[in-house]
N, C-alpha and C positions, 0 to 999 in steps of 0.2 A: 555572824551567828544570830539565830532568832531564838528568843527566850520568852516564856510567858510572864505576864505580870505576876502571877502566883509565885513563880520561882524568884522573882525580884523581891517580893514582899517577904517571902520566907528567908531570903538572904539578909534582909534588913533586921528581921526578927525583933529582939528586945531593944534594939537601938531606936525604934520608932516610939516617940513620946506622945504623938497625937496624929489623928487622921481626920481631915475634914469630912463631915457627914452629909452635906447637902447634895453631893454628887457621888453616886455609887460607882465603884470600879468593877469592870468586867475582867475578872482575874484570868479568864481563859484567852484573852487577847494576847497576841504576840507582839513584842517590841523588837525593833530592828537594832536599836542602839540607844545608849545614854550619852548625853552631851551636856557640857557646862557652857556651851556657846549658843545663845538663842538664835544666831544666824543659821545654825545647822539643823534646826528643828524641822521635822516633817511629821505627818500624822502617825507614824509608827515609832516616834521617838519619846523617850523620857527625858525631861529636863531636870538637871541637878543644880541647885542654886546655893552657893555658899553665902552666908550672911555678910553684908558689908553696908557701907553708907549708901551704896547705889542699888541695894537689893530690890527696892520697890520699882525702880526704873527698869531693871533687868526683867523683873516679873511682868511688867507691862508689855515689854517687847516679846517675851516668851508667850504670854497669853494670846497675843494676836497671831502667833504661829500655830496655836492649837496642838500642843504636845499631848500624849496619852495621859500623863499626870506629872506632878512636880514633887521632887524630894528636896527638902531644904532644912537648914538649921536656923533660919531667920525666925524671929518671934512672930507668932500668929497675928499680932496687932498690926504688923507691917503689911500683911497680905490678906486680911480677912475679907475685904471686898471682892477679891478674886475667887473666893471659895464657892460662890454660888454656881459657877459655871465650869470649874475645873478641879479635879481631885488633887489635894495636896497632902503629902505625908511629911510630917515634921519629925526630925531626928535629933538626938542628943549629941552623939559623937560623929560629926560630919566626916573627919578624916578616916575613921574606922569604916564607916558605911561606904565611902567612896572607894577605898582600897579593896574592900570585899567585893563590891560590884564590878570593879575593874577586873578582878580575877574571874568572876563569874562569866564575863563576856570575852575576856582576852587571854585566859590562862594558857592555851596551847602556844600562843606567840611569845608570851612572857617566859615560859619554861624552855622555849626552843631557841632562845638567843643568849649570847654571852654579853655581859655588860662591864664597862669600865667607867667609873664615876670619878670626876675630878672636882675637888673643892679647895678653898683657900681664899685669902683676901685678894691676892693678885695672881695672875698667870693662868687662871682657869681656861680661858678661851684659847690662848696660845698652846698650852700643854695638851688640851683636848684635841686640837687640830693636828698637832705634831704626832701624838700617839696614833690618831686615825690615819694620817698620811704615811707614817712608818708601817703600820699594819697593811695598808694597801700595797706598799712596795714589797712587803713580805708575802703577798699573794692572798691575803684575806679580803673578804667582802665586808666593807665597813661603812657605817653611817655615823655622822657626827651631829650632835644636837647641842645648841648653846646660843650665846649672845648674837652670833652672826647669822643664826638661822639653822636650817636643816640641810645637811649636805649628803649626797649619795656617794657611792664608791668611785665615781668619775670626778668627784669634787665639783659637782654641779649643785647649785643652790636650788632646793625644791620649794614650791609655793604651798606650804602648810599654814592653815589658819590656826593661830593659837593666841590666847589672851595675855600671856606673860612673856616678857622679853627673853629670858634665858632658859629656865627650867619649866617646861609646859605644865599645865594643870593635869590632874589625874587622868581624865579620859582623853584629853588631847595628846598626852604623852603615850597613852596606850594605843591610840589609833596610829600614831607614827610608828611605834614598835610593830604593830600588826602589819602595816604596809611593808616594812622591810623584811619581816618574817616571811610574808607571802612571796617575796622576791629572793628568798633563800640566802639572806645575809648571815654572816657569821657573828659580827660584833656590832654593838652600838656603844659609842663613846659619848658621854654627855657631861655637861657642867651641872654640878649640884650646888645651888646657892644656899646660903644659910636660911633665907626666908622659906624656900621650898622645903628644906629639911625640917624647919620648925613647923611648917604646915602639914608635914608628913605626905607630901605629894607623890613621892616615889617609894613609899613603904612596901609597895607590892613587888618591887624589884630586888632580887638578890644579886649583888654585884660580885663578879669574879675578882675584881680588884678596885680598891678605893685609893686615890692618890691625894695626899694632903700637901699642898705647895708651900704655904706660909700663913702667917696670921698677924694682923695688926688691927687697930680700932676701925670699925666701919659699920654702916647700917645701924648705928645706935638709935637713930630716930624710930626704927622698927623694934629692935630687941630691947631697948631700954637700958641695958648695961652690958659691959664687956663680957661678963660671965655668962649671961644669956646667949650672947653671940657665939662664944666658944662652945657652949653646950650644944647649940644647934649644929655647929660644924661636926662635933664629935659623934652626933647621931649617925653619921654616915658609916662609921666603923661597925656599928651594930647591924647595918644592912649589907655588910660585905663579908665575903669569905676570907679575904686577905687585904692587907693595906701596904702602902708605900709612904713613908713619912719623911718629911724634911727634918732631920735631926737638929738643924740649926734653929728650929722653932721650938722652944721649950714648952710652949702651950700644948703641943701634940705628944709629948713624951709619955703621957698616961696611957696611950693606946698602942705603944710599941710592944710587940709580942715576940719578935725575933730579931736577928742581927741584920736582916736584909733591908736596910734603909739607907738614905743618902745624906751627904753632908759635904761642905767644903773642907772639912777637917780630914787629914790623911788617915785617922784611926778608923774611919767608917768603912764598912764592907763595900758600899758604893760611895765613891767620892769623885770630885771633879776639881780641876783648876784650869784657869784660862790664861792663854798667852797670845796677846794681840788678836789675830783672827782665827786662832785655834782653840779647841777645847780638848783637854786631856781627860778621858774617862778611865777611872780605875775601878776594877771589880776584883775584890779579894786579892789585892796587890798586883794584879795584872793590868797593864796600861794599854789603852787604845786611843789613837789620835783621830779627831774628827775636825775637818775643815768645812764649816757650814757655808751655804750659799748666801747667807744673809749676815747682817750686822746686829750688834746690840748684846751687851753682856747679860741683860735679863732674859733675852731670847735664848742665849746659850745655856743658862741655868734651866730654863724650861725644857730645852732639848735634852739636857743631861737627865732630868727627871723622867722624860719620855722613854729614853733608852733604858734606864734602870727599870721602869715599869714593865717593859716588854721582856727584859731579861728575867724579871721575877716571875713572869708568866711562862717561862721556859722556852722562849724563842732563842734561836742561835745568835750569839753576840756578834759574830763576824758579819752575819747578814744584816743585823740591826745597824751596825756601824756603817756598812756600805750604803744602806738606805738613808742614813742620817746625812750623808754628803750629797744626796740627790734632792731631798725635799726642800721646799721654800717655807718661809714663815707665813703665817696667815695675813690676809689683807689688813693693812693699816696697823700692823704690829711692828713698829720701828721700820716701816717701809720707806725706802729712800727713792724719791722720784725726782726727775729733772724736767722742768717746764720752762722753755725760753731762757735757758742758761741759769735759771734759779735751781739751787739744790734744796729740796724740802724733805724733811723727815715727818711722816705721818705716824703718830703713835697714840693708841687708844687709851693711854694711861689716864686714869681719872680718880685714883685714890692717892692719898698723901704719899705713901711709900712708893707707889708705882711712878708717880710724877718725879719724885726725887731720883729714883733709879734711872728713869728715862733721860732726865737732864744730864746726869753724870755720864751716862753712856754716850749721849750726843756731844758732850764736851770732849770726850776722848776721841770720838770720830772726827769732830771739827779740827782738833789739834793735829790729827794724823794727815789731814788734807790741807793744813796750814790756812784755815779760815777761822773767823770769829763766829760765835753762835748767838743767834737771836731766837727767843723762845716766847711762845704764847702759853700762859697758864690760865685756866678758866676756873671760875667759881660756879658751882652747880646749885642753883636755887632749890631744886627738888630734893636735895640731900640734906638741907639744913645749914644754917650759918655756922654751926660748930665745926662742920666738916670744912667749910671755906677757911676758917681760922687755922685748922690743922694743916691744910694743904699749903697755904701761902707761907706760914711760919717755917716750913721745912724746905723752902726753895733754896737750892745750893748757891754758893757764890760762883762767879766766873762767867755769868751770862753777859753778853755784850749789850743787847737791847731786849728789855723785858716788856711784854704786852700782857696786861691784866684784862681779861674779858669775862663777861657774864654769859652763861649758857644754860639750857634746860632749866629756865628760871621758874616755870610754873606760874604761880601767882605772886612770887616775890619780885619786888621792883629791882630792875637791873642795877640802878644806882646804889641801892642798899648793899648789894653784893660787892660792887666795886669799892665802896667805902670800907666795907669789912676787910677786903683784901689789902687796901692801902694801909689801914690801921695796923695790920699784923705783918706787914712786909718786913723782912730782915733788915737790920740797920745798915747793912752793907750796900743797900740800894737806896739811892736818893729819890724821894717821892717825885720831885719835879722832873726827873729824867725818865720816869716810867711811863710807857704808853698805856692808854686805857680805851676799851671798846665795850659798848653796852650790849653787844651780841657777838656770837661766834663769827658771823659774817663781817661785822664791823672790825673786830679784832684782826681777822686774817687780812682784810683789805689794807688797814693802816700799817700793819707790820710788813706786809709785802712792799708797800710803797716806801717804807723807811729803810729797806734792806738794800745794801750794795751787793748786787749779785756776783760781782767779781771777787769780793773779799769776805762775804758773810754767807752763812747758811741759816735755814729756818727749821726749828722744831715746833710742830703743832701738837700739843697734848690735848686731852679732853675727849668728849663724846662726839665723834664725827658721824652723825646720823641725823635724821629728822629732829627738829628742835621743838620742844614743848614750851608754848607761850600762852598763858592765860587760858588753859583748857583746849587749845588747838595745837595741831602739829603742822609744822612747815617743813617741806622737803629740803634736804641739805646733803651735799657731799663735797668735802673739801677739795678733792682733785678737780671735779667738774667746775666748782665755783672759781678756783684759781685760774683754770683755763679760760673761763668766761671773762674774768678780770683782765687777763693778759692778752 
């Protein structure tokens, strides 16, 4: 859609605090799009720049690409030397301006799609993909947006550029929505992170359903307090027509508006209980049995939530149950692989609660196949040392060989992370018997070589993706790396 600069300025209206005066804007010019990625700028583009410690750098990159003009909430002192050659409009309320401009450019696409948003401390990715895959089995045309990337209705990963890992920024999200709208999709299922909700990145979307999986301390380095973190999550309810809440999470009880929510307790309208490799789904006291094609109790809970979500959206329960026995779990979500007779579980668990659940489920699985369990637990430097402490202090008993490794360290020294992990290790583990690795690769290699493949299996938790080390990213994939080692 092509819109004049005049229309854009009128849309900003009173939210503009200052406009650079050295370069005059031709308000009759037509702009093709607005972007927050300087890489996507061309001569018909408006660049919208959110203030950050890197704002001056991004401005320099954008300046060289020559956009029509720039909208930003950065302080003029950061950008004044650019004003001589490019018009800049300074705004007070960046999220409000961004959301209004998204609607100006993409409103038909936004109004033409149905949205399901998933939030929670753990399970967002798995639940989003399970909901999306169930919808596909039910004949809907569905896209999925989240930590693993953007997936189409054929479950192919598409190559969209976006600057944030999980929930894209305002215009990046809108462009993805517009792409699928033009291909006549029915639904978009997406992960809504607490940071994205706090920054109001998706305020322009009215969700048909919001799913709340669970809640535990996380991202406190950003939010500052547990109450701020919770309030950010709860914002999703205000953006949604309906919600599905995990009643076992008391933090979410304030947004419960009807009886149609789920729990492991039999009194709930929607409840579930697991038996070995089965999950029994109960809806208003009527039971349905599902035998998934994958393992992991935490995966089963996410599957139950996904089934309940679609039932609440009025899909036929018998068809949902049939679909639930066909779909797979997402990549690296308690994924069991066999390489050269090694049995290895890849699980993306990277929060304290998720790692604890993953280990407990792996212990059950290893017992069922009469093997001992070796585990790698990682300390993530980018998330802060307080999270490292929470993670390691909650490691369950019963692990045969434990590897402590540092990953995604950023600028934190790996040995600092390892020392923090050793310091807070549960007393049931003898420090001298614990293996240590200064990187994800080192941890995997040493644990692999320490494992008896006839008697033991391996669980690899943590962030199995390119590793961040001192400002640079290094390509990494656990499965490929293991194959290379073996």
